[in-house]
C-alpha positions as CSV (number, residue, x, y, z in Angstrom):
1,X,0.1,0.1,0.1
2,X,3.0,2.2,0.9
3,X,4.7,1.5,-2.3
4,X,1.8,2.5,-4.4
5,X,1.1,6.1,-2.6
6,X,5.1,7.0,-3.4
7,X,4.3,5.7,-7.3
8,X,1.3,8.1,-7.2
9,X,3.3,10.9,-5.6
10,X,6.8,10.6,-7.7
11,X,7.0,13.7,-10.3
12,X,6.7,12.7,-14.2
13,X,10.2,12.0,-15.8
14,X,12.0,15.0,-17.7
15,X,11.9,15.0,-21.3
16,X,12.0,16.9,-24.8
17,X,9.5,19.6,-24.8
18,X,6.2,18.5,-26.5
19,X,5.4,20.3,-29.7
20,X,3.3,23.4,-29.0
21,X,4.7,23.9,-25.3
22,X,5.9,27.5,-24.0
23,X,9.4,26.2,-24.6
24,X,9.4,25.4,-28.1
25,X,7.6,28.3,-29.1
26,X,10.2,30.4,-27.3
27,X,13.0,28.6,-29.2
28,X,11.5,29.2,-32.4
29,X,10.4,32.8,-31.7
30,X,14.3,33.1,-31.1
31,X,15.2,31.4,-34.4
32,X,12.9,33.8,-36.2
33,X,14.7,36.6,-34.7
34,X,18.2,35.5,-35.3
35,X,17.1,35.0,-39.2
36,X,15.6,38.4,-39.3
37,X,19.0,40.1,-37.7
38,X,21.0,37.9,-40.0
39,X,18.9,39.3,-42.8
40,X,19.3,43.0,-42.1
41,X,22.9,42.7,-41.4
42,X,22.8,41.4,-44.4
43,X,21.1,44.1,-46.3
44,X,23.3,46.9,-44.5
45,X,26.3,45.1,-45.9
46,X,25.0,45.1,-49.3
47,X,23.8,49.0,-48.8
48,X,27.2,49.7,-47.6
49,X,29.1,48.6,-50.5
50,X,26.6,49.1,-53.2
51,X,25.4,52.9,-52.7
52,X,28.8,54.6,-53.0
53,X,29.4,52.7,-56.2
54,X,26.1,53.5,-57.6
55,X,26.6,57.1,-56.4
56,X,29.9,57.3,-58.4
57,X,28.5,55.8,-61.7
58,X,25.6,58.2,-61.9
59,X,27.6,60.9,-61.0
60,X,30.2,60.4,-63.5
61,X,28.9,57.9,-66.3
62,X,24.6,58.3,-66.3
63,X,24.6,62.2,-65.5
64,X,27.1,63.3,-68.4
65,X,24.7,61.4,-70.5
66,X,22.1,62.9,-69.9
67,X,23.5,66.3,-70.0
68,X,24.9,65.1,-73.4
69,X,21.3,64.2,-74.6
70,X,20.1,67.9,-73.1
71,X,23.0,69.5,-75.2
72,X,22.4,67.8,-78.3
73,X,19.0,69.6,-78.5
74,X,20.6,73.2,-78.3
75,X,22.3,75.5,-80.4
76,X,25.0,76.5,-78.7
77,X,28.8,77.5,-79.6
78,X,31.4,76.7,-77.4
79,X,32.5,79.6,-75.1
80,X,29.3,81.4,-75.6
81,X,27.1,82.1,-72.3
82,X,23.7,81.9,-74.4
83,X,22.2,78.5,-75.9
84,X,19.0,78.7,-78.1
85,X,16.8,75.2,-77.6
86,X,16.1,74.1,-81.0
87,X,14.6,70.3,-80.5
88,X,16.1,67.9,-82.9
89,X,17.0,70.6,-85.9
90,X,20.8,69.1,-84.8
91,X,19.6,65.5,-85.7
92,X,17.7,66.7,-89.0
93,X,20.6,68.4,-89.8
94,X,23.0,65.4,-89.1
95,X,21.1,63.1,-91.3
96,X,20.7,65.2,-94.0
97,X,24.6,66.2,-94.6
98,X,25.9,63.7,-97.2
99,X,29.4,64.3,-95.3
100,X,27.7,62.5,-92.0
101,X,27.4,59.4,-94.2
102,X,30.6,59.2,-95.4
103,X,31.7,59.6,-91.7
104,X,29.9,56.9,-90.9
105,X,31.1,54.4,-93.7
106,X,34.5,55.5,-92.9
107,X,33.7,54.3,-89.2
108,X,32.0,50.9,-90.3
109,X,35.2,50.2,-92.5
110,X,37.6,51.1,-89.4
111,X,35.7,49.1,-86.8
112,X,35.2,45.9,-89.0
113,X,39.1,46.0,-90.2
114,X,40.2,46.7,-86.9
115,X,38.0,44.1,-84.7
116,X,38.8,41.5,-87.2
117,X,42.4,42.1,-88.1
118,X,42.7,42.6,-83.8
119,X,41.0,39.4,-83.3
120,X,42.6,37.0,-85.8
121,X,46.3,38.2,-85.8
122,X,46.0,37.9,-81.7
123,X,44.6,34.7,-81.8
124,X,47.3,33.7,-83.8
125,X,50.0,35.4,-82.0
126,X,48.8,33.7,-78.8
127,X,48.8,30.3,-80.2
128,X,52.6,30.9,-81.3
129,X,53.2,31.9,-77.6
130,X,51.4,29.1,-75.8
131,X,54.5,27.0,-77.2
132,X,57.2,25.7,-75.2
133,X,59.7,28.2,-76.5
134,X,62.8,30.1,-75.7
135,X,62.2,33.4,-74.2
136,X,58.6,32.9,-74.1
137,X,58.3,35.4,-71.4
138,X,59.9,38.2,-73.0
139,X,58.3,37.6,-76.3
140,X,55.1,37.9,-74.1
141,X,56.1,41.0,-72.6
142,X,57.5,42.5,-76.2
143,X,53.6,41.6,-77.8
144,X,51.7,43.2,-74.8
145,X,54.1,46.4,-74.3
146,X,52.4,48.7,-77.0
147,X,48.9,48.1,-75.3
148,X,50.1,50.0,-72.5
149,X,51.9,52.7,-74.3
150,X,50.5,56.3,-75.1
151,X,48.5,56.4,-78.4
152,X,49.8,59.6,-79.2
153,X,52.9,58.3,-78.9
154,X,52.6,55.3,-80.6
155,X,51.1,57.5,-83.8
156,X,54.0,60.0,-83.7
157,X,56.6,56.8,-84.1
158,X,54.8,55.1,-86.6
159,X,54.1,58.3,-88.6
160,X,57.8,58.4,-89.0
161,X,57.9,54.9,-90.1
162,X,55.9,55.5,-92.4
163,X,57.5,58.2,-94.1
164,X,58.4,58.0,-97.7
165,X,61.9,59.5,-97.2
166,X,63.3,58.4,-94.0
167,X,61.1,55.7,-92.8
168,X,61.6,52.1,-92.9
169,X,58.6,51.0,-94.3
170,X,59.2,52.4,-97.8
171,X,63.0,50.2,-98.2
172,X,60.8,47.5,-97.2
173,X,58.3,47.5,-99.6
174,X,60.9,48.7,-102.5
175,X,62.7,45.4,-101.3
176,X,60.0,43.0,-102.5
177,X,60.1,44.7,-105.9
178,X,56.8,46.9,-105.2
179,X,56.4,50.7,-104.8
180,X,55.6,52.2,-101.5
181,X,52.0,54.0,-101.5
182,X,51.6,57.6,-100.8
183,X,50.5,56.9,-97.2
184,X,49.6,60.8,-96.3
185,X,48.1,61.8,-99.5
186,X,45.8,59.4,-100.3
187,X,42.8,58.7,-98.2
188,X,42.2,55.2,-98.8
189,X,46.2,54.3,-97.8
190,X,45.8,56.6,-95.0
191,X,43.0,54.7,-93.6
192,X,45.2,51.7,-94.0
193,X,47.9,53.0,-92.3
194,X,46.1,53.9,-89.5
195,X,44.2,50.4,-89.2
196,X,47.4,48.9,-89.4
197,X,49.0,50.9,-86.3
198,X,45.9,50.2,-84.6
199,X,45.7,46.6,-85.0
200,X,49.3,46.4,-83.7
201,X,48.9,48.3,-80.8
202,X,46.0,46.5,-79.5
203,X,47.3,43.3,-80.7
204,X,48.9,42.6,-77.0
205,X,45.2,42.8,-75.2
206,X,44.0,40.3,-77.7
207,X,47.0,37.6,-77.5
208,X,47.1,38.1,-73.5
209,X,43.0,37.1,-73.3
210,X,43.4,34.7,-75.5
211,X,46.9,33.1,-74.1
212,X,44.9,32.7,-70.7
213,X,42.0,30.8,-72.4
214,X,44.3,28.3,-74.2
215,X,46.2,27.6,-70.7
216,X,42.7,26.3,-69.1
217,X,42.0,24.5,-72.1
218,X,42.0,20.8,-70.5
219,X,44.7,18.4,-71.5
220,X,43.2,15.3,-71.4
221,X,41.1,16.6,-74.7
222,X,44.0,17.2,-76.6
223,X,45.5,13.8,-75.3
224,X,42.1,12.0,-76.5
225,X,42.1,13.9,-79.7
226,X,45.9,12.9,-80.3
227,X,45.6,9.3,-79.6
228,X,42.3,9.3,-81.9
229,X,44.4,10.2,-84.7
230,X,42.9,14.0,-85.2
231,X,45.2,16.3,-86.9
232,X,46.3,19.5,-85.4
233,X,44.3,21.7,-87.2
234,X,41.3,19.4,-87.0
235,X,41.8,19.8,-82.9
236,X,42.0,23.4,-83.4
237,X,39.2,23.6,-85.1
238,X,36.9,21.2,-83.4
239,X,38.3,21.8,-79.5
240,X,40.5,24.7,-79.3
241,X,38.0,27.0,-80.9
242,X,34.6,25.9,-79.4
243,X,36.7,26.2,-76.1
244,X,37.9,29.6,-76.8
245,X,34.5,31.0,-77.6
246,X,34.0,33.2,-74.3
247,X,37.3,35.0,-75.1
248,X,36.4,35.6,-78.8
249,X,32.5,37.4,-77.5
250,X,34.4,39.0,-74.9
251,X,37.3,40.7,-77.1
252,X,34.3,41.0,-79.9
253,X,32.5,43.3,-77.2
254,X,35.7,45.2,-75.9
255,X,37.5,45.8,-78.6
256,X,34.3,46.9,-81.0
257,X,33.6,49.8,-78.1
258,X,37.7,50.7,-78.3
259,X,37.7,50.9,-81.9
260,X,34.8,53.4,-82.2
261,X,35.9,55.4,-79.0
262,X,38.3,57.4,-77.7
263,X,41.2,54.5,-78.2
264,X,40.9,55.4,-81.8
265,X,40.7,59.0,-81.8
266,X,44.1,59.5,-80.4
267,X,45.9,57.4,-83.3
268,X,43.9,59.6,-85.9
269,X,44.7,62.9,-84.5
270,X,48.4,62.4,-84.3
271,X,48.6,60.5,-87.5
272,X,46.1,62.2,-90.2
273,X,44.0,64.4,-87.9
274,X,41.1,63.0,-89.7
275,X,42.6,63.6,-93.7
276,X,43.6,63.7,-96.2
277,X,40.3,64.9,-97.7
278,X,38.1,63.5,-94.6
279,X,39.5,60.1,-95.4
280,X,40.2,59.3,-91.5
281,X,37.7,61.0,-90.2
282,X,35.3,58.7,-88.4
283,X,32.4,59.6,-85.6
284,X,34.8,60.1,-82.9
285,X,37.0,62.4,-84.9
286,X,34.0,64.4,-85.9
287,X,32.4,64.8,-82.3
288,X,36.3,66.7,-81.6
289,X,36.1,68.4,-84.3
290,X,32.7,70.1,-84.5
291,X,33.2,70.5,-80.7
292,X,37.0,72.0,-80.7
293,X,37.6,73.0,-84.1
294,X,34.4,74.8,-85.3
295,X,32.9,75.5,-81.6
296,X,29.7,74.0,-82.5
297,X,29.3,72.3,-78.8
298,X,25.3,71.7,-79.2
299,X,25.8,69.9,-82.8
300,X,28.8,67.9,-81.4
301,X,26.6,66.6,-78.6
302,X,24.2,65.5,-81.3
303,X,27.0,63.1,-82.9
304,X,28.3,61.9,-79.7
305,X,24.7,60.9,-79.1
306,X,24.0,59.2,-82.3
307,X,27.2,57.4,-81.8
308,X,26.1,56.4,-77.9
309,X,23.2,54.8,-79.7
310,X,24.7,53.1,-82.2
311,X,27.2,51.6,-79.7
312,X,24.5,50.5,-77.6
313,X,22.6,48.8,-80.6
314,X,25.7,47.1,-81.9
315,X,26.4,45.8,-78.2
316,X,22.7,44.8,-77.8
317,X,23.0,42.5,-81.2
318,X,25.9,41.0,-80.1
319,X,24.8,40.0,-77.0
320,X,21.4,39.1,-78.6
321,X,23.0,36.7,-81.8
322,X,26.5,35.8,-80.7
323,X,26.2,35.0,-77.0
324,X,24.3,31.8,-77.7
325,X,26.9,30.4,-79.7
326,X,29.4,30.7,-76.4
327,X,30.5,27.6,-74.9
328,X,31.2,28.3,-71.4
329,X,32.3,24.5,-70.3
């Protein structure tokens, strides 16, 4: 009887809290508060790193862009304190001027030639520099060095090299039995001269990008192709080129932008100043000429806005149609 009384009075054994009990709810609430604190901390870190960069982009990129669009609607001469709003008159004048279409044609020729030449020769040079050669590191430095040089300095040196009397190009052409062209007085040959110098200067950039891509190609794929008896050209065409497509796409976008922007202006200005007979005047050089030579700042802003939309359209087309052919693995 006493034993049964002790069993009735004994406390229940301790164990895990049942679901729905006060202890479990407190634990869940504490976990939710911890997750909310973690999300707030991550949001604050994101804003702390993002807001300064967005402010700088807005201040130095988008504000000048919108200001340029506004200036393109004005008839404003450089140095004048007054400007008159003319709406789209500057755009109508540009599209109705036959010289504008000639400048656009020269821009297209220059861009297609420089982008194609830079990428094709850069790939060839990178393939050679990827081989096991003596002095390979020095050769890579020599190839890349022109890219970091000033465009004005490069243009002046090459202008001396193309000189028909004192340059080294004319004797080399005569050595093979041909007569050197009149580089400085022929619009067509002047454009070819600037294209050659641009490709030479930017060749190292494309070669370095392709060289990085060649070094990450899996060796087992190349060894498997060699075991299967594939020729070097077949291996290059079926394995190397597809795996280099991300680098090719990247170079297509970046070299196109650079060849139509300030990096072409400095070469043209130092070598030909847009001549002869406007034979090397691209849209980029027209912006400079209208703004700082003739003083038509409003019209110069109009050409800059047109060039911006051309670049935007070309970039979107490249991303729309060419990115599909890129193999990222």
